[in-house]
SEVEXMI-530973 format. One record per residue (C-alpha): residue number from 1; z, y, x. Coordinates in Angstrom, 3 decimals, m for minus. Example, Ala and Ser with C-alpha at 12.3 -4.5 7.8 and 13.67 -1.06 7.14 Angstrom:
2
<atom pos="1" c3="7.800" c2="m4.500" c1="12.300"/>
<atom pos="2" c3="7.140" c2="m1.060" c1="13.670"/>
END
This chain:
106
<atom pos="1" c3="93.462" c2="182.904" c1="135.961"/>
<atom pos="2" c3="93.447" c2="179.344" c1="134.600"/>
<atom pos="3" c3="91.763" c2="178.164" c1="131.453"/>
<atom pos="4" c3="94.044" c2="176.620" c1="128.883"/>
<atom pos="5" c3="93.050" c2="173.244" c1="127.482"/>
<atom pos="6" c3="94.055" c2="172.447" c1="123.926"/>
<atom pos="7" c3="95.841" c2="169.129" c1="123.704"/>
<atom pos="8" c3="95.603" c2="166.749" c1="120.804"/>
<atom pos="9" c3="99.336" c2="166.210" c1="120.200"/>
<atom pos="10" c3="98.635" c2="163.373" c1="117.762"/>
<atom pos="11" c3="101.874" c2="161.495" c1="117.123"/>
<atom pos="12" c3="101.674" c2="157.716" c1="117.234"/>
<atom pos="13" c3="103.794" c2="155.463" c1="115.011"/>
<atom pos="14" c3="106.119" c2="154.652" c1="117.915"/>
<atom pos="15" c3="106.952" c2="158.360" c1="118.355"/>
<atom pos="16" c3="104.820" c2="158.995" c1="121.450"/>
<atom pos="17" c3="102.392" c2="161.909" c1="121.510"/>
<atom pos="18" c3="98.783" c2="161.803" c1="122.633"/>
<atom pos="19" c3="98.266" c2="164.400" c1="125.319"/>
<atom pos="20" c3="94.510" c2="164.009" c1="125.805"/>
<atom pos="21" c3="92.235" c2="167.029" c1="125.469"/>
<atom pos="22" c3="91.548" c2="167.822" c1="121.830"/>
<atom pos="23" c3="88.031" c2="166.359" c1="121.938"/>
<atom pos="24" c3="89.567" c2="162.887" c1="122.456"/>
<atom pos="25" c3="89.496" c2="161.227" c1="119.020"/>
<atom pos="26" c3="89.503" c2="157.464" c1="119.515"/>
<atom pos="27" c3="92.909" c2="157.032" c1="117.859"/>
<atom pos="28" c3="91.900" c2="159.259" c1="114.951"/>
<atom pos="29" c3="89.027" c2="156.939" c1="114.073"/>
<atom pos="30" c3="90.152" c2="153.328" c1="114.179"/>
<atom pos="31" c3="87.493" c2="150.870" c1="115.214"/>
<atom pos="32" c3="85.352" c2="149.961" c1="112.180"/>
<atom pos="33" c3="85.709" c2="146.418" c1="110.893"/>
<atom pos="34" c3="82.842" c2="143.951" c1="110.635"/>
<atom pos="35" c3="82.776" c2="144.525" c1="106.871"/>
<atom pos="36" c3="82.587" c2="148.311" c1="107.314"/>
<atom pos="37" c3="79.760" c2="148.091" c1="109.852"/>
<atom pos="38" c3="77.772" c2="145.738" c1="107.644"/>
<atom pos="39" c3="78.375" c2="147.918" c1="104.579"/>
<atom pos="40" c3="77.091" c2="150.973" c1="106.446"/>
<atom pos="41" c3="74.028" c2="149.061" c1="107.630"/>
<atom pos="42" c3="73.380" c2="147.769" c1="104.111"/>
<atom pos="43" c3="73.723" c2="151.231" c1="102.580"/>
<atom pos="44" c3="71.539" c2="152.904" c1="105.259"/>
<atom pos="45" c3="68.928" c2="150.383" c1="106.458"/>
<atom pos="46" c3="66.632" c2="153.054" c1="107.982"/>
<atom pos="47" c3="67.390" c2="155.611" c1="110.666"/>
<atom pos="48" c3="67.899" c2="158.756" c1="108.636"/>
<atom pos="49" c3="70.067" c2="161.866" c1="108.971"/>
<atom pos="50" c3="72.405" c2="160.398" c1="106.337"/>
<atom pos="51" c3="72.846" c2="157.290" c1="108.488"/>
<atom pos="52" c3="73.513" c2="159.444" c1="111.574"/>
<atom pos="53" c3="76.246" c2="161.249" c1="109.627"/>
<atom pos="54" c3="77.731" c2="157.947" c1="108.446"/>
<atom pos="55" c3="77.717" c2="156.605" c1="112.016"/>
<atom pos="56" c3="79.472" c2="159.732" c1="113.265"/>
<atom pos="57" c3="82.142" c2="159.264" c1="110.588"/>
<atom pos="58" c3="83.015" c2="155.875" c1="112.121"/>
<atom pos="59" c3="83.995" c2="157.586" c1="115.354"/>
<atom pos="60" c3="81.276" c2="155.738" c1="117.263"/>
<atom pos="61" c3="78.409" c2="157.358" c1="119.108"/>
<atom pos="62" c3="74.983" c2="156.217" c1="117.895"/>
<atom pos="63" c3="74.554" c2="154.091" c1="121.022"/>
<atom pos="64" c3="77.955" c2="152.430" c1="120.612"/>
<atom pos="65" c3="77.234" c2="151.802" c1="116.926"/>
<atom pos="66" c3="73.998" c2="149.944" c1="117.696"/>
<atom pos="67" c3="75.737" c2="147.989" c1="120.475"/>
<atom pos="68" c3="78.342" c2="146.880" c1="117.930"/>
<atom pos="69" c3="75.622" c2="145.946" c1="115.416"/>
<atom pos="70" c3="73.827" c2="143.937" c1="118.119"/>
<atom pos="71" c3="77.021" c2="142.010" c1="118.823"/>
<atom pos="72" c3="77.308" c2="141.145" c1="115.127"/>
<atom pos="73" c3="73.906" c2="139.442" c1="115.166"/>
<atom pos="74" c3="75.390" c2="136.451" c1="116.991"/>
<atom pos="75" c3="78.759" c2="136.508" c1="115.206"/>
<atom pos="76" c3="79.154" c2="133.630" c1="112.717"/>
<atom pos="77" c3="81.831" c2="135.608" c1="110.843"/>
<atom pos="78" c3="79.405" c2="138.502" c1="110.278"/>
<atom pos="79" c3="76.730" c2="136.083" c1="109.033"/>
<atom pos="80" c3="79.170" c2="134.493" c1="106.589"/>
<atom pos="81" c3="80.148" c2="137.956" c1="105.274"/>
<atom pos="82" c3="76.615" c2="139.282" c1="104.727"/>
<atom pos="83" c3="73.792" c2="136.866" c1="105.627"/>
<atom pos="84" c3="71.105" c2="139.060" c1="104.048"/>
<atom pos="85" c3="71.885" c2="142.113" c1="106.186"/>
<atom pos="86" c3="72.279" c2="140.077" c1="109.383"/>
<atom pos="87" c3="68.958" c2="138.312" c1="108.741"/>
<atom pos="88" c3="67.195" c2="141.632" c1="108.062"/>
<atom pos="89" c3="68.519" c2="143.173" c1="111.277"/>
<atom pos="90" c3="67.583" c2="140.063" c1="113.297"/>
<atom pos="91" c3="64.034" c2="140.184" c1="111.904"/>
<atom pos="92" c3="63.758" c2="143.876" c1="112.744"/>
<atom pos="93" c3="65.027" c2="143.181" c1="116.289"/>
<atom pos="94" c3="62.547" c2="140.317" c1="116.707"/>
<atom pos="95" c3="59.659" c2="142.505" c1="115.503"/>
<atom pos="96" c3="60.592" c2="145.234" c1="117.990"/>
<atom pos="97" c3="60.846" c2="142.669" c1="120.796"/>
<atom pos="98" c3="57.418" c2="141.238" c1="119.960"/>
<atom pos="99" c3="55.882" c2="144.721" c1="119.823"/>
<atom pos="100" c3="57.419" c2="145.537" c1="123.199"/>
<atom pos="101" c3="55.984" c2="142.347" c1="124.713"/>
<atom pos="102" c3="52.551" c2="143.204" c1="123.339"/>
<atom pos="103" c3="52.680" c2="146.676" c1="124.903"/>
<atom pos="104" c3="53.755" c2="145.360" c1="128.311"/>
<atom pos="105" c3="51.139" c2="142.570" c1="128.536"/>
<atom pos="106" c3="48.138" c2="144.839" c1="128.037"/>
END
């Protein structure tokens, strides 16, 4: 007896079908833009359940989301779009780094 695996069967614009297992959703959630990531971060500055839900809606895992945010910190385009949010996140990152150094030097 073999277990049946549900397939996605999403149809792409060129007529092809996705045949990945149903849990595969990368094409259903296009990669968020810089503006969308910054808007989410501006709307939800703290780690809350609402932010977790908003991150999940992007199609990113929480880890991937924070990796993307980290990449924006050195992106001049992101800074020109929303300097306030980028500066706030950089300060928060720097504070965490300093606290980590303090803990490890004791």
